[in-house]
N, C-alpha and C positions, 0 to 999 in steps of 0.2 A: 394603431393601438400596442398592435403587440412587438412594434421596434421603439414605442415610448417607452413601456415597460422594461424592454432590456437595457435600454440605456441607463433607466431607473435603477435596476439591478444592479450594472455596473457600477455606479455612481455611488451605490450604496457598500457593495461587497469589496470594490476595490483598495480601499484603506485596511481591511480588514486582512485580505489576502497579502497586502504588502508588508504588514505587520508580521502573519504568521505564515512566511513563506517555506515553501516546501511541505506544509503538513500533507498535501494530498499524496507525498511519496510513498507511504504506508496504504496502496493501493492494488487489489487483487481481486476479480472479480466472485472466488472461492471464499478470498475471506471476506469480504465485505458481505455475502451472503449469510455470514456467521458473526455478523456485527464485530467482525476484525476479532475473534477471540480463535489464533490457531498459533499462540506462540510455542505451546505444546504438542500441536498436533500439525505442524505445517506437513504438504502434500505436493507442491508447487515450487518452482525457481524461482518465480516472482515473488515469493512469500519469504525470500531470504530480507527481505527489510524488516520483518517482524521479527526473526530469529535466525541469522547465520548458521547456526547450529543444525537447523532442520533439513537443511539440502543434503548432509551428510544421508539421511533415510532414502532418497532417492534412487531408482535402478535406471541405467541406461542412461541415452543422450534424449535430454526432454527441451522442446523450443516451444515456446508460447508467443503469442501479441495478443494484447487488448485493446481494446477502445471504450472510452467514457466519457460520460458527458455530466457532467457534476451540474446540478438544478437546473439542468435543460440549454444551456448556453455557453457552458464554457468547453471546451475540447481539451481532451487528455487522451494521452495515448503511451504504451510501452511494451517493450519487447524483452524474454529472457531467453538464456538458454543456461543448461546443464549437464556436463559431464565429467565421467571420470578421468583418471590421470594416476600417475608412481606415487602422487605423494598424498592422495585423499580424491575430495569431489570439489570442482570448481562451477559458480553460477557468474554469468555476467548480465545484468539488469540496464538496462535505460528506460529512462522515462520523459515527458513531454508534457506540459500544460501550456495552453494560451487563452488569454481574453482580448477578443476582439471589439474594437467601438470608436466611435468618432474623437478624434485627439484636437482638443482644444484648448486655446491660451489659456491665461490664467482671468483675462475680460471676456472670457466666452466664445472669442472669435474663433472660428474654424480653420484648424490649420489639414486635417485631411481625414478623410472618411475611411472606415474598416479598419483603422490602424491596428496594429498589435500593441496595445497599452500594457500588457503585462505577459512574460513569458519566463515558464521557468524549466531550465533542464537537468537531467540529474543520469547520472552513469555511476554503475558499483562494480566491483570486483569481490566477490565471496568465496573465500575458502573453507572447506571443514574436512574435520579428522573424526572418525571412529576408531574408539578407543578399548571397544569391546562391544557385547549385543547390548549395552543397555546404558551406553553415555557416550556424548558425543560433542564437540566446540565447534566453533565457527567463529571466522571474523572477516570484514567487510571494508572494505575502504572505498571511500566516495568522494566522485567529485560533483559541486552545485555549481549550475550558472543561473543566475537571475538579470533579465533585462527589463525594465521601465522605460517606456517612451519619455517620459516627463523627467528621468533621474537616471538615467544611464545603467551601465553593468556592473555586475560584481560576482566575484567566483569566492569560493570556498572549499576546502576539502576535510570529511567526516570521517571518523574511526568507530566500527561497532563491532559489540561484542557477544557473545550468546553461547548458552550451554542447554542442552537436551537430553534427558534421563530416563528410564523408563522403572517401573516397579510390578513386581508380579504380572509383566505382560500385558496387566489390562490398565495402568496407570501409566502417563507421563507425565514429565514436570519441566518444565522450561523457562529461563529467564535470559534475557537479554538487556543489553544497553545500546542506547543509539546516540553518535555524535557526542562519546565520551572525552572526548578533547576539546567542546566547546567551540564549533568551529561558528564566522560571525561572517555577515557579509554588510560592505558600509566602512568608510572608513571617520568619518567626522560624527557621524552617530550609527555606530555598529550596531546592526541587529542580531542577536543571538539565533541559531537554528536551533528547531526545535531539540531538547535534549530529554529523551526518554527511558525511563525503566519500565521493564514489561515482567510480569511474573503469571504463568497459565500453569492450569491443571486438567489434563484430559483422561475421559474413563471411555474406554472400548470392548465394551464386554464381550463382542462377538465382531466380524469382519464387516458388516452393513450397519452397526450402530458408533456412532462418535459425538460424544457429550463433550464440551468443552468450555470452560469458564478463564477470563484473561483479567488482570488488574494493570492498569496502565497509568503513570504516573510521569506527567511531563511537567517541569521545574516551570514552576510558576503558575501550575493550573492545577485545579480539582482533581481528586482522583477518577478513574474513567473504570468500570465495570464493564465488561462483557459478556454475554452469555450466548453460546450456539450450540446448534445440535445439527448433525447431519444423520439420514437414513438413507441406506443403501434399497432401493425398491427394486430392484433387478441388476444384473451385471451391466445392464445398459445405462442405468437409471441411478442418480442419487439426487434426492432432495433436500434441503435446507434451510435453516431460518436462523435470527437471532434478534437481541435487543440489547441496547447498551445506555449509559447512564452518560451525564455530562457531552452533550444534551442526549437526552431520551431520544432513542432513534429505534424503529424497528426496520428489518430486512428480511429478505427472504431469496432465493434464489435454488437453480438446480445446474447438474452436469449431466450430458450426455456422452457417452463414451461407446465408440463403434470400432475393433481391432486397433488402431494405434494412433487412431485419431480421438479428439474430445472437444468439445464446445462445452462452456461454461457462461452461464446470464445469472445474474443480478440484479436487483432493484432496490434500493434504499430511500426511506421516508425520512421525512424532514418537516417539523411543526409548522413553517413556515412557508419555505418554497417551493417549487416544483421538485418531482422525484427525481431522481439519480439511477441512469441505467448504465450496467456496465457489461460488456460482452467480450469475448476472449476464445481464440482458437488454438490449439496443442495438437503437438506431435510427439509419440516417443519412438526413438530408433530403439530398441532392444538388443 
């Protein structure tokens, strides 16, 4: 029965995945625990996909790896690293998503079992500059690779840009634009990759409290509003939660820090499909 349900889910979702390729690129355990409201308060190299300017705030060398299982059956993973250099700070991100199932011909004849029906691979290089204590900017160059068992492969390159500023030390404002060059995949019927404009505001009256709100506008889709909250229970534990619109989803998570290691977990609710769990491990070399 479980296998039948999985096949039904894939049959329903695969067309939508094909239409909205690389939507899952916007993924980070911390960000998803806050309903992705991190444009003005990024704290992780993997969050360069939300605002390239955010990596300018990081210290030392940061390495992260995460695993995500959207809706309980899609496999997704990623890794990131950020480091300082003479020109500023650089981050490198890699993402992968795969959907497997039985591959059948148009007449429903079985061709192969447990085939990789859909695969997305994403690689980006981000560089950020800090102009003063209250303003930074960043740019990302991204490479996208899409492969579908039925339709073949396609490639594209995207350009992202973001800025981040602070006001009165407790307020931060962030704005970012993703895929501003309008990349597309496919030749006969090209599909444009998500073109997104983000604006965010964060309020941090103390080191252990962080409140963020985001406005996300993807071309051709309704405006999405996200609200996230973080609270540092102790020097070792941070808890967070968030809610977003379009669609309405709730999320929560926590971070555990010990010495130079950190562990993040988030869970995202869906009104119809099963929960999505996200795990990550990180290390900071000061």
